[in-house]
Structures are given as C-alpha cells and as structure tokens.
VEXDOMAR-589130 format. One record per atom (N, C-alpha, C): y, z, x. Coordinates in steps of 0.02 Angstrom, whole numbers, padded with zeros to 5 digits, always signed. Atoms other than C-alpha are relative to their C-alpha. Layout:
# residues N
YZX/...
END
This chain:
# residues 385
-00060+00000+00043/+00000+00000+00000/+00063+00000+00045/-00060+00001-00042/+00165-00051+00079/+00047+00058-00017/-00049-00054+00011/+00298+00082+00101/+00058-00027-00043/-00058+00021+00039/+00455+00080-00007/+00046-00043+00043/-00043+00039-00045/+00552+00018+00144/-00027-00071+00007/+00029+00068-00007/+00432-00128+00168/+00009-00040-00064/-00010+00035+00064/+00445-00170-00017/+00073-00021-00008/-00071+00016+00005/+00636-00165-00008/+00016-00060+00046/-00010+00057-00046/+00633-00282+00143/-00025-00065-00033/+00027+00059+00033/+00522-00403+00047/+00044-00022-00058/-00045+00016+00056/+00636-00392-00105/+00064-00033+00024/-00062+00028-00027/+00789-00428+00002/-00009-00073+00020/+00013+00069-00020/+00708-00586+00068/-00004-00046-00061/+00005+00041+00060/+00670-00648-00107/+00068-00010-00033/-00068+00005+00027/+00851-00615-00156/+00043-00049+00040/-00038+00045-00043/+00912-00721-00011/+00044+00036+00050/-00036-00037-00053/+00977-00584+00104/-00032-00019+00067/+00026+00027-00062/+00960-00651+00280/-00023+00053+00049/+00021-00053-00046/+00946-00486+00371/+00015+00067-00033/-00009-00066+00029/+00925-00305+00319/-00021+00052+00051/+00017-00055-00045/+00923-00142+00416/+00016+00066-00033/-00008-00066+00030/+00920+00044+00382/+00022+00049+00053/-00020-00053-00046/+01007+00191+00462/+00009+00064-00040/-00010-00064+00033/+01035+00373+00424/+00072+00003-00028/-00068-00011+00025/+01188+00440+00333/+00036+00052+00044/-00033-00046-00047/+01234+00544+00486/+00072-00024+00012/-00070+00019-00011/+01420+00546+00529/+00007-00054+00054/-00021+00048-00051/+01502+00408+00628/+00056+00031+00042/-00055-00036-00032/+01606+00541+00714/+00012-00023+00072/-00011+00026-00068/+01581+00457+00884/+00054-00053+00001/-00054+00049+00004/+01709+00330+00823/+00069+00032-00004/-00063-00033+00017/+01843+00461+00791/+00053-00009+00054/-00051+00004-00054/+01930+00462+00961/+00028-00071+00005/-00021+00070-00005/+01935+00272+00967/+00046-00020-00058/-00041+00018+00058/+02003+00254+00790/+00068+00035+00002/-00063-00035-00005/+02135+00387+00819/+00045-00033+00053/-00039+00034-00052/+02190+00300+00979/+00028-00066-00026/-00024+00062+00030/+02201+00136+00884/+00061+00012-00043/-00056-00016+00044/+02315+00217+00756/+00062+00021+00040/-00056-00025-00040/+02423+00305+00886/+00035-00056+00038/-00029+00056-00038/+02448+00144+00983/+00023-00057-00045/-00020+00051+00049/+02488+00047+00823/-00041-00064+00009/+00045+00058-00008/+02338-00067+00853/-00040-00014-00063/+00037+00012+00063/+02270-00052+00675/+00037-00051-00042/-00030+00053+00042/+02301-00189+00548/+00038+00029-00060/-00028-00027+00061/+02348-00074+00405/-00041-00018-00061/+00043+00019+00056/+02216-00156+00296/-00060+00048-00006/+00058-00045+00000/+02090-00019+00340/+00008+00055-00052/-00002-00058+00044/+02044+00127+00227/+00044+00053+00031/-00054-00043-00027/+02184+00254+00245/-00024+00069+00024/+00021-00068-00017/+02087+00419+00255/-00053-00003+00055/+00043+00007-00059/+02009+00429+00429/-00066+00035-00009/+00062-00039+00006/+01882+00565+00388/-00051-00036-00045/+00045+00035+00045/+01809+00459+00247/-00031-00061+00032/+00029+00056-00038/+01778+00318+00371/-00055+00025+00046/+00047-00028-00049/+01674+00437+00478/-00057+00040-00032/+00048-00046+00030/+01580+00552+00358/-00023-00025-00068/+00025+00025+00065/+01473+00472+00221/-00004+00053-00054/+00007-00053+00051/+01452+00640+00135/+00066+00013-00036/-00064-00009+00034/+01638+00638+00092/+00011-00051-00055/-00010+00053+00049/+01620+00481-00012/-00062-00011-00044/+00063+00009+00038/+01443+00502-00083/-00036+00066-00002/+00034-00064+00009/+01346+00647-00152/-00070-00002+00030/+00065-00008-00033/+01199+00696-00040/-00029-00067+00025/+00026+00063-00028/+01181+00533+00058/-00058+00012+00047/+00058-00006-00045/+01016+00508+00147/-00007-00060+00047/+00008+00061-00040/+01021+00328+00210/+00057-00049-00015/-00045+00056+00013/+01130+00175+00227/-00039-00064+00014/+00033+00065-00007/+01060+00001+00200/+00053-00051+00019/-00048+00052-00022/+01151-00137+00296/-00030-00069-00012/+00024+00069+00010/+01138-00320+00250/+00046-00050+00034/-00039+00054-00030/+01196-00482+00330/-00019-00065-00033/+00010+00068+00027/+01218-00655+00255/+00031-00049+00050/-00025+00049-00048/+01234-00802+00374/+00040-00054-00036/-00041+00052+00031/+01371-00928+00337/+00005-00062+00045/+00000+00062-00039/+01392-01110+00390/+00060-00005+00047/-00054+00011-00048/+01498-01165+00538/+00021-00073+00003/-00016+00072-00001/+01497-01354+00509/+00001-00025-00072/-00005+00030+00067/+01547-01457+00358/-00046-00059-00005/+00042+00059+00013/+01425-01579+00283/+00043-00062-00010/-00046+00056+00011/+01572-01687+00231/+00070+00019+00023/-00069-00011-00022/+01746-01705+00305/+00047-00022-00056/-00047+00023+00051/+01902-01725+00197/+00018-00073+00009/-00019+00072-00002/+01963-01899+00155/+00055-00011+00051/-00052+00018-00049/+02066-01985+00288/+00058-00032-00037/-00058+00024+00035/+02237-02004+00212/+00058-00014+00048/-00055+00007-00048/+02341-02005+00370/+00046+00060+00001/-00042-00060+00004/+02423-01842+00316/-00027+00054+00047/+00020-00056-00043/+02422-01692+00433/-00030+00055-00043/+00035-00052+00038/+02302-01556+00378/-00001+00066+00039/+00011-00066-00028/+02287-01370+00406/-00074+00018-00008/+00070-00020+00008/+02126-01271+00408/-00005+00075-00011/+00019-00070+00009/+02050-01107+00351/-00056+00016+00049/+00056-00021-00042/+01938-01009+00469/-00065+00000-00040/+00065+00008+00032/+01753-01021+00432/-00018+00057-00047/+00016-00057+00043/+01742-00847+00357/+00032-00006-00069/-00030+00011+00065/+01849-00914+00214/-00025-00064-00032/+00029+00059+00032/+01741-01064+00174/-00040+00023-00061/+00041-00015+00058/+01656-01070+00005/+00030+00054-00045/-00021-00053+00045/+01666-00937-00130/+00015+00063+00040/-00019-00062-00034/+01750-00774-00077/-00063+00042+00015/+00062-00034-00022/+01617-00682+00024/-00006+00070-00031/+00005-00065+00033/+01662-00516-00059/-00042-00006-00064/+00037+00010+00063/+01596-00585-00223/-00074-00015+00013/+00070+00018-00016/+01439-00659-00143/-00039+00062+00022/+00034-00060-00024/+01397-00497-00053/-00011+00051-00056/+00008-00048+00055/+01429-00389-00205/-00057-00020-00046/+00054+00024+00043/+01312-00498-00307/-00068+00013+00032/+00064-00012-00035/+01174-00488-00175/-00018+00074+00001/+00013-00072-00002/+01193-00300-00160/-00018+00027-00069/+00017-00020+00068/+01189-00279-00349/-00072-00018-00017/+00069+00020+00010/+01027-00378-00355/-00049+00045+00039/+00043-00042-00042/+00955-00274-00213/-00006+00070-00030/+00001-00066+00031/+01003-00110-00299/-00046-00001-00061/+00044+00005+00059/+00917-00168-00460/-00073-00002+00021/+00069+00005-00025/+00762-00212-00360/-00025+00068+00025/+00020-00065-00026/+00760-00043-00273/-00013+00049-00058/+00010-00044+00058/+00780+00047-00440/-00068-00012-00032/+00066+00016+00028/+00627-00045-00505/-00056+00026+00045/+00052-00021-00047/+00528-00007-00347/-00007+00076+00004/+00000-00073-00007/+00577+00177-00347/+00001+00033-00069/-00004-00024+00070/+00556+00200-00536/-00034+00068-00010/+00036-00063+00008/+00435+00346-00513/+00035+00058+00033/-00035-00053-00036/+00556+00442-00402/+00052+00033-00046/-00056-00032+00035/+00692+00562-00458/+00059-00049-00001/-00057+00045+00008/+00860+00486-00501/+00025-00025+00068/-00025+00029-00062/+00915+00366-00363/+00071-00025-00012/-00071+00019+00006/+01099+00331-00330/+00020-00044+00059/-00021+00049-00050/+01192+00198-00233/+00076-00008+00000/-00071+00019-00006/+01365+00154-00170/+00005-00061+00045/-00006+00060-00041/+01385-00027-00113/+00072-00010+00024/-00066+00012-00029/+01531-00076-00001/+00000-00065+00040/-00009+00059-00042/+01597-00232+00081/+00072-00005+00022/-00065+00016-00030/+01744-00253+00198/+00055+00051-00016/-00055-00044+00019/+01867-00148+00099/-00024+00071-00015/+00027-00067+00011/+01752+00004+00086/+00023+00048+00055/-00023-00051-00047/+01775+00165+00182/-00032-00008+00069/+00035+00002-00065/+01644+00140+00319/+00015-00065+00038/-00007+00060-00043/+01654+00018+00464/-00062-00043-00007/+00057+00045+00009/+01542-00130+00422/-00038-00011+00065/+00034+00017-00063/+01507-00171+00604/-00036+00062+00029/+00031-00061-00026/+01470+00011+00651/-00065+00014-00038/+00060-00011+00040/+01346+00029+00507/-00054-00051+00019/+00049+00053-00015/+01263-00139+00545/-00030+00009+00069/+00026-00010-00068/+01247-00099+00730/-00050+00058+00001/+00045-00058+00000/+01170+00072+00698/-00064-00014-00039/+00059+00018+00040/+01052-00007+00571/-00043-00055+00033/+00041+00046-00038/+00987-00128+00703/+00009-00074-00016/-00010+00072+00016/+01059-00291+00634/+00022-00041+00060/-00025+00035-00059/+01141-00335+00798/+00039+00048+00043/-00041-00042-00043/+01260-00272+00931/+00074-00019-00009/-00072+00013+00005/+01450-00257+00934/+00022-00031+00066/-00021+00036-00059/+01518-00386+01054/+00068+00022+00025/-00065-00016-00027/+01672-00376+01163/+00057-00024-00045/-00051+00021+00049/+01763-00466+01022/+00003+00045-00061/-00001-00047+00055/+01727-00319+00907/-00040-00021-00060/+00039+00025+00056/+01615-00423+00794/-00073+00016+00010/+00072-00010-00005/+01433-00393+00754/-00032-00067+00018/+00035+00061-00023/+01324-00520+00846/-00075+00011-00012/+00072-00005+00014/+01149-00546+00777/-00038-00049+00044/+00038+00047-00042/+01011-00625+00882/-00012-00067-00035/+00019+00061+00036/+00970-00752+00745/+00060-00043-00017/-00056+00038+00030/+01140-00802+00675/+00065+00007+00039/-00062-00012-00036/+01265-00752+00808/+00045+00046-00041/-00048-00043+00037/+01423-00674+00736/+00021-00031-00066/-00019+00033+00062/+01434-00796+00590/-00038+00031-00059/+00033-00036+00055/+01377-00666+00463/+00051+00042-00038/-00037-00046+00042/+01454-00573+00318/-00041+00064-00005/+00034-00065+00000/+01413-00387+00314/+00016+00041-00061/-00010-00048+00054/+01390-00261+00175/-00047+00058+00011/+00043-00059-00008/+01313-00088+00160/-00004+00038-00066/+00013-00040+00061/+01240+00025+00026/-00020+00070+00022/+00021-00069-00011/+01239+00214+00039/-00046+00020-00058/+00048-00021+00053/+01093+00292-00055/-00026+00070+00015/+00031-00066-00009/+01009+00459-00083/-00075-00006+00014/+00070+00010-00018/+00840+00382-00040/-00007+00006+00076/+00010-00004-00073/+00777+00433+00134/-00044-00058+00024/+00038+00054-00031/+00723+00278+00230/-00007+00013+00075/+00008-00005-00073/+00653+00274+00406/+00052-00045+00033/-00054+00040-00030/+00800+00216+00514/-00028-00051+00051/+00017+00050-00051/+00791+00060+00622/+00035+00018+00065/-00026-00015-00067/+00833+00057+00807/+00065-00038+00012/-00064+00035-00014/+01015+00020+00852/-00007-00047+00059/+00002+00049-00054/+01048-00127+00967/+00060+00011+00045/-00054-00012-00047/+01151-00103+01124/+00035-00066+00019/-00039+00059-00018/+01285-00222+01187/-00036-00044+00050/+00035+00047-00044/+01216-00379+01270/+00048-00051+00031/-00048+00048-00027/+01377-00464+01327/-00005-00007+00076/+00005+00003-00073/+01343-00422+01509/+00068-00011+00032/-00063+00013-00036/+01476-00494+01623/+00042-00053-00034/-00036+00053+00035/+01532-00626+01497/+00064+00027-00032/-00065-00020+00029/+01716-00612+01448/+00034-00060-00033/-00030+00061+00027/+01742-00782+01366/+00046+00014-00059/-00042-00015+00058/+01809-00709+01203/+00067+00029+00021/-00062-00031-00024/+01936-00605+01298/+00044-00052+00035/-00038+00049-00039/+01986-00748+01413/+00032-00053-00044/-00024+00055+00041/+02010-00875+01273/+00043+00022-00059/-00042-00023+00056/+02103-00765+01147/+00073-00015+00015/-00068+00022-00018/+02276-00847+01142/+00051+00057+00006/-00050-00053-00007/+02377-00688+01109/-00024+00061+00039/+00029-00056-00038/+02266-00575+01218/-00006+00062-00044/+00007-00055+00047/+02222-00467+01068/-00060+00044+00015/+00061-00038-00014/+02051-00412+01133/+00011+00045+00061/-00017-00050-00050/+02059-00254+01237/-00052+00008+00055/+00048+00000-00055/+01903-00282+01342/-00058+00048-00009/+00053-00049+00010/+01795-00143+01271/-00030-00004-00071/+00025+00008+00067/+01750-00211+01100/+00052+00019-00053/-00053-00017+00047/+01913-00151+01023/+00052-00056-00001/-00048+00053+00014/+02053-00257+00955/+00068+00031-00013/-00068-00016+00022/+02241-00241+00948/+00013-00045-00060/-00001+00042+00060/+02241-00302+00769/+00068-00032-00012/-00067+00028+00011/+02430-00329+00767/+00011-00064+00040/-00007+00061-00040/+02411-00462+00902/-00050-00055-00020/+00051+00048+00020/+02261-00547+00821/+00030-00055-00043/-00028+00056+00039/+02303-00721+00754/-00024+00003-00073/+00024-00007+00069/+02194-00688+00601/+00045+00047-00039/-00046-00047+00033/+02303-00538+00560/+00068-00033-00011/-00066+00030+00006/+02462-00635+00593/+00003-00051-00057/+00000+00049+00055/+02411-00771+00469/-00002+00034-00068/+00007-00035+00064/+02387-00636+00335/+00060+00045-00016/-00059-00040+00014/+02555-00547+00350/+00044-00036-00050/-00042+00030+00052/+02686-00576+00216/+00071-00015+00022/-00069+00010-00022/+02849-00570+00312/+00004-00059+00049/-00006+00051-00052/+02911-00679+00455/-00053+00011+00053/+00046-00005-00057/+02781-00716+00587/+00042+00002+00063/-00037-00001-00063/+02849-00664+00757/-00007-00066+00037/-00001+00067-00030/+02897-00818+00854/-00052-00009+00054/+00050+00003-00053/+02776-00776+00995/-00066-00031-00025/+00065+00021+00025/+02628-00813+00882/+00001-00069-00034/-00003+00062+00039/+02689-00969+00793/-00034-00059+00035/+00035+00056-00032/+02635-01099+00922/-00075+00012+00007/+00070-00017-00014/+02470-01007+00948/-00046-00013-00059/+00045+00012+00057/+02405-01031+00770/-00017-00074-00007/+00011+00073+00003/+02413-01220+00796/+00002-00023-00073/-00003+00024+00070/+02365-01296+00627/-00044+00043-00046/+00041-00045+00041/+02260-01148+00563/+00046+00040-00045/-00044-00035+00046/+02339-01075+00407/-00031+00065-00026/+00030-00064+00018/+02215-00933+00381/-00055+00017+00049/+00054-00025-00043/+02110-00832+00503/+00002-00029+00070/+00008+00026-00068/+02053-00873+00679/-00073+00003+00020/+00070+00004-00020/+01884-00928+00747/-00011-00001+00075/+00005+00016-00071/+01921-00942+00932/-00049+00046+00037/+00044-00045-00038/+01831-00785+00994/-00073-00009-00021/+00068+00015+00020/+01678-00840+00895/-00022-00068+00028/+00017+00067-00023/+01684-01023+00946/-00019-00002+00073/+00013+00001-00073/+01682-00983+01132/-00058+00046+00019/+00052-00048-00015/+01545-00851+01119/-00067-00035+00012/+00064+00033-00014/+01381-00907+01202/-00054+00017-00052/+00049-00019+00051/+01281-00813+01068/+00007-00043-00063/-00011+00042+00059/+01355-00932+00939/-00015-00074+00012/+00013+00070-00016/+01307-01093+01026/-00055-00028-00044/+00049+00034+00042/+01219-01209+00904/-00015+00036-00065/+00014-00037+00062/+01226-01083+00761/+00035-00034-00059/-00028+00031+00060/+01250-01168+00593/-00053+00004-00054/+00051-00013+00051/+01158-01107+00439/+00028-00013-00070/-00020+00020+00067/+01164-01170+00261/-00050+00028-00052/+00047-00032+00045/+01063-01043+00162/+00028+00008-00071/-00031-00021+00062/+01188-01011+00023/+00048-00054-00026/-00044+00053+00026/+01262-01152-00083/+00071+00023-00015/-00067-00025+00016/+01409-01041-00134/+00044+00005+00062/-00039-00004-00062/+01462-01035+00049/+00020-00068+00026/-00016+00067-00025/+01474-01223+00070/+00074-00015-00014/-00072+00011+00008/+01655-01275+00097/+00016-00063-00040/-00031+00059+00029/+01755-01393-00012/+00050-00025+00051/-00043+00023-00055/+01836-01500+00124/+00074-00002-00018/-00071+00006+00019/+01997-01528+00026/+00033+00068-00007/-00028-00067+00006/+02018-01341+00001/+00008+00034+00068/-00002-00037-00064/+01978-01278+00176/+00033-00041+00056/-00041+00040-00046/+02066-01422+00265/+00053-00037-00041/-00047+00031+00046/+02212-01454+00147/+00056-00038+00037/-00060+00033-00025/+02353-01576+00176/+00057+00052-00001/-00050-00052-00009/+02499-01472+00237/+00062-00009-00045/-00063+00008+00037/+02649-01550+00151/-00006+00018-00074/+00004-00020+00071/+02586-01533-00029/-00003+00076-00010/+00003-00073+00005/+02556-01348+00006/+00069+00032-00009/-00066-00030-00002/+02742-01319+00026/+00031+00009-00069/-00029-00004+00067/+02782-01348-00157/-00052+00010-00055/+00053-00008+00049/+02617-01309-00242/+00018+00055-00050/-00014-00050+00051/+02636-01215-00408/-00054+00053-00002/+00047-00057+00003/+02550-01050-00447/-00066-00020-00032/+00061+00018+00035/+02426-01126-00569/-00044-00045+00043/+00038+00046-00042/+02375-01268-00453/-00029+00037+00061/+00024-00039-00057/+02362-01145-00308/-00063+00039-00019/+00058-00040+00021/+02243-01035-00407/-00061-00043-00010/+00057+00045+00012/+02135-01183-00458/-00030-00024+00066/+00024+00031-00062/+02124-01256-00282/-00023+00051+00051/+00013-00048-00054/+02122-01100-00174/-00023+00069-00024/+00014-00068+00025/+02088-00951-00288/-00069+00026+00015/+00070-00021-00014/+01901-00949-00249/-00010+00020+00073/+00007-00013-00071/+01933-00931-00062/+00020+00072+00018/-00021-00066-00026/+01938-00763+00029/+00070-00004+00029/-00065+00008-00032/+02091-00833+00118/+00059-00003-00048/-00055+00002+00048/+02192-00834-00043/+00021+00070-00021/-00008-00068+00026/+02192-00644-00061/+00072+00025+00006/-00069-00022-00008/+02372-00624-00001/+00049-00042-00040/-00044+00043+00039/+02439-00757-00118/+00021-00061+00038/-00016+00065-00030/+02520-00923-00080/+00055+00003+00053/-00057+00001-00046/+02676-00869+00017/-00020+00001+00074/+00019+00002-00071/+02590-00826+00183/-00030-00068+00020/+00030+00065-00016/+02491-00989+00174/+00053-00055+00004/-00054+00049-00003/+02649-01088+00138/+00042+00009+00064/-00034-00013-00063/+02739-01003+00282/-00040-00028+00059/+00042+00024-00054/+02591-01043+00395/-00003-00076+00001/+00000+00074+00004/+02590-01224+00333/+00063-00029+00032/-00062+00022-00032/+02772-01242+00386/-00006+00004+00076/+00009-00008-00072/+02730-01174+00558/-00048-00053+00027/+00049+00050-00021/+02579-01289+00569/+00031-00070+00004/-00033+00065-00001/+02686-01441+00526/+00043-00008+00063/-00039+00002-00062/+02800-01397+00671/-00047-00007+00061/+00047+00002-00057/+02651-01370+00788/-00032-00068+00009/+00032+00067-00005/+02573-01539+00746/+00052-00056+00003/-00055+00048-00008/+02744-01624+00761/+00004-00051-00056/-00004+00045+00057/+02744-01695+00586/+00073-00007-00022/-00072+00009+00014/+02923-01759+00581/+00013-00028-00070/-00009+00025+00068/+02893-01840+00412/+00012+00057-00049/-00009-00057+00044/+02902-01663+00341/+00072+00024-00002/-00069-00026-00005/+03086-01640+00388/+00037-00002-00067/-00036-00001+00065/+03158-01697+00219/-00023+00055-00047/+00027-00052+00044/+03043-01578+00127/+00021+00069+00024/-00021-00064-00028/+03088-01436+00245/+00074+00013-00016/-00070-00007+00018/+03273-01468+00214/+00008+00019-00074/-00001-00016+00072/+03238-01462+00027/-00018+00073-00011/+00019-00070+00006/+03153-01293+00048/+00059+00045+00018/-00059-00040-00021/+03305-01226+00141/+00052+00001-00056/-00052+00007+00051/+03416-01288+00000/-00018+00034-00066/+00018-00021+00067/+03314-01230-00150/-00050+00057-00005/+00052-00051+00008/+03174-01107-00111/+00031+00070-00004/-00030-00067+00009/+03213-00930-00172/-00024+00052+00050/+00031-00050-00044/+03110-00844-00036/+00027-00004+00072/-00029+00001-00068/+03196-00795+00128/-00050-00020+00055/+00049+00016-00052/+03034-00807+00229/-00012-00075+00005/+00011+00072+00000/+03009-00987+00176/+00062-00037+00027/-00061+00032-00024/+03192-01035+00205/+00008+00008+00076/-00009-00014-00071/+03199-00952+00375/-00051-00035+00044/+00053+00034-00039/+03032-01022+00435/+00012-00075+00000/-00017+00072+00002/+03086-01195+00377/+00056-00016+00049/-00055+00011-00048/+03246-01178+00481/-00028-00003+00071/+00032+00001-00066/+03140-01136+00634/-00037-00066+00011/+00039+00061-00006/+03027-01286+00601/+00045-00061+00009/-00047+00056-00008/+03176-01404+00582/+00023-00006+00073/-00022+00001-00070/+03235-01354+00755/-00055-00023+00047/+00056+00023-00042/+03061-01386+00826/-00012-00075-00007/+00020+00069+00016/+03041-01556+00744/+00054-00052+00012/-00054+00049-00002/+03212-01638+00754/+00012-00024+00071/-00013+00029-00066/+03233-01756+00902/+00072-00026+00005/-00067+00029-00001/+03394-01845+00856/+00045+00042-00045/-00042-00045+00039/+03514-01710+00801/+00065-00035-00018/-00062+00031+00023/+03660-01770+00697/+00050+00054-00019/-00050-00049+00024/+03824-01684+00655/-00012+00021-00072/+00014-00015+00070/+03773-01694+00472/-00053+00055-00006/+00052-00052+00002/+03616-01591+00507/+00029+00067+00021/-00031-00062-00023/+03719-01462+00602/+00041+00031-00057/-00041-00024+00056/+03840-01449+00455/-00043+00030-00055/+00046-00025+00052/+03697-01429+00331/-00027+00069+00019/+00030-00063-00022/+03618-01291+00434/+00052+00055+00004/-00053-00051-00002/+03784-01202+00460/+00016+00025-00071/-00014-00020+00069/+03816-01202+00273/-00057+00044-00028/+00058-00039+00023/+03639-01138+00239/+00002+00070+00031/-00004-00065-00035/+03663-01000+00369/+00056+00043-00030/-00056-00037+00029/+03830-00951+00291/-00017+00028-00069/+00020-00022+00067/+03750-00936+00119/-00059+00049+00001/+00060-00042-00005/+03597-00840+00182/+00019+00074-00003/-00015-00071+00006/+03598-00657+00130/-00053+00044+00031/+00053-00039-00032/+03434-00602+00209/+00011+00002+00075/-00016-00005-00071/+03465-00535+00386/-00051-00036+00045/+00050+00033-00042/+03299-00598+00458/+00004-00075-00006/-00008+00072+00010/+03319-00770+00382/+00063-00024+00034/-00062+00018-00032/+03497-00772+00445/-00011-00009+00076/+00016+00005-00071/+03432-00740+00620/-00038-00063+00017/+00037+00063-00011/+03312-00887+00603/+00047-00059+00000/-00048+00055+00002/+03456-01002+00555/+00043+00000+00063/-00042-00004-00060/+03562-00940+00701/-00037-00026+00061/+00041+00024-00057/+03420-00970+00825/-00011-00076-00004/+00010+00071+00009/+03387-01141+00750/+00063-00039+00018/-00063+00033-00015/+03571-01188+00763/+00013-00002+00075/-00008+00000-00073/+03575-01136+00946/-00040-00056+00031/+00044+00052-00028/+03428-01251+00983/+00026-00069-00018/-00024+00066+00022/+03499-01395+00881/+00065-00019+00035/-00063+00014-00035/+03671-01380+00960/-00011-00019+00073/+00018+00017-00070/+03593-01382+01133/-00024-00072+00004/+00025+00069+00000/+03501-01542+01089/+00056-00050-00013/-00056+00045+00015/+03659-01619+01016/+00045-00011+00061/-00043+00006-00060/+03757-01583+01175/-00034-00039+00055/+00038+00037-00051/+03619-01660+01281/-00003-00075-00017/+00006+00070+00020/+03618-01823+01180/+00060-00042+00024/
END
C-alpha cells in the first residue's frame, strides 16, 4: 500500500504539476538577518509581505502547521509562432508573463491538489490547507529549496535540474505531517554569468538582489523611471529575462506542458506605437490576462515610450508630441519629452518653442524637470547644427 505522500505525488502528476516536494513547517528564521539587512539597505521592492515575522514563522499564519508542500510548473521559453511582420517596432514582455496569469494557473492546480489530498486523507481527522503563490507570506524560493525542488542560484531564483529556473512556484501549508524531502544546495560553483550580465548590477553576488536596481522592478513602478535605467530596458516593457537567459542551467530549456501558458504573440510582443493611446477597454481585452498587466496600463505605456526611444523609432515623434499636448498624466508627458530629445536629429526652432510652451504649462515638478532636461539637449543640438 503506497504511503499518503506517494499517493499525493501520483495525484500531482495526474493534475499536471511538473514537480512537487515536501518540507516541514519549521521556521525560516535563518532568513531573518538577510531580510532585515535588505530592508535596512532599501534593497527590497516593497511588493513583499509587510510583516517580517509572518514571512519566517508558518505558525503565525496557520493553525498547527505540520508540513509545507511546494509545487513547480514549467513554462515555455520559445514561441511557436512569431507576431506578424508589419514593419512596426515592437516591445516585449518577459517570459514569466506569457500566457494566462500564472497566479491563476497555480491557484487552480493547488486547488485541484488540495481536493485530491482531501479525498486521499478522507479517513483522517479534519485536514486543513493554506495555498499561496507569489503574494503570500512565505518566500516561494526558500520553501521550494527546502522542499528539494531545486537550489537557489546566484540570481536569487530557484533552479531545478529538469527545467532550469523557468518555473512558477507555489506552496501549500497543511496540518498533515509528511516526510520531508532533502534540500538541494547551491550548484553555481564559480559561474557568475548572471551577475556579470545584469545591466544595472542588481545582483549582489550571494543570491540576493537589490530589487530597486532590478530592471524587472523598474518596469513595474508607476512613477518616472530613473534615467539611468531607461536605456537598459531596451525594448522590454515588462520584466527582465537576462539573468535567466545567460544561465548555463537554462541552456536548451523549453517546455510546453500547459496550453494556458502558451503566448499570444501579438500580446507579448505588441507594436509599441498603438500602446501609447490604447483605451482602457481594449487594454483589458488584449493584455488583461497577462501577469504583466497587474499594475495597469500607465507603466506599460511609459515603458513603451522609453522603448521607442531606445529602438530609435523616429516615426513616433508626432505621436509623442501629441501626448505632450493632450495626455493628462505627468509621467507620460515627461517621459515623452525625454524621448523627443533622444529621437530628434534635426532640431527646429518650432520644436524648441513647442517644448518651451509645454514646460511653461507643466505643473508637475518631476515632469517639469524632464522638459528642462529635454530642452537642454535639444538646444545643444540646435546650436551644433
């Protein structure tokens, strides 16, 4: 007769969970010093759960926890079909935002797994569960590592032997005692490719991240993106894949187990110019299913403006001028002013006058600063002509 754990593993495979592991509900207090240092140095993203103790002690968020079940779902890294060639410049979403929002996919898989466990443990006393993904209290990578799914790489991501780091993670706290699996230790060795290739040097060299410097974080902020990071995002409008793309453990990894994860090319590689004026309804229809839409359309539109400047799409200048003239949002107006200064080769007195008038009418201090910097650059170019 197979054990309950063996039956749960078999059930997970039939549900389509690619990897499952088990660990105790012992505290993760060994993370405390590192997490506190991250907070003190302002290296946290701010998206994390706010109460530190609840990130470390499962018993604070669950009554009498005995085990934590960790799951991983592998996601694709290559598109079966590319978007249509229209000649228009396109942006891109990082791979973790391809397909249906992974939070929804993971929650569905964990709900199915919980139902299966309830059936398997029907003769036991009342069993309880708390599923979490990404926005839960515990650290997904810490739970997955301790449950034996993989090791935490120098890029801070969980790296599995089978699927590399291209996996979505979730965990379920339960009052069922399961035999824990063996944690996996770091296998990066002397390799530092992720650290060496990170454009803003966000990786700290020990598996930790200065989240404020991470390009993925920068694409998700709502205000002005600091100018330092603008060229570094290139044409990516959400997320960043660089530390995964250069990782040797990810070489040749591309899995297509889950139809819901398959990308719609036109959504994950959208034309940039139409994004600038997309309405709320159309945005929800085209991008609402993506994890990358969680912050709304403004950050993506800001990033699209930056991407147009980075790819030198001078055909966007008239539309950028229109945004300066009519858009009600300071972040969009100011970022458009910056982009105009990057894209304009032949500066005219008329353009200078337009920008001066826009700067004079601007009431937002940060946007005003963007116009002033843009005018400095444009005036320099005009004097050189």
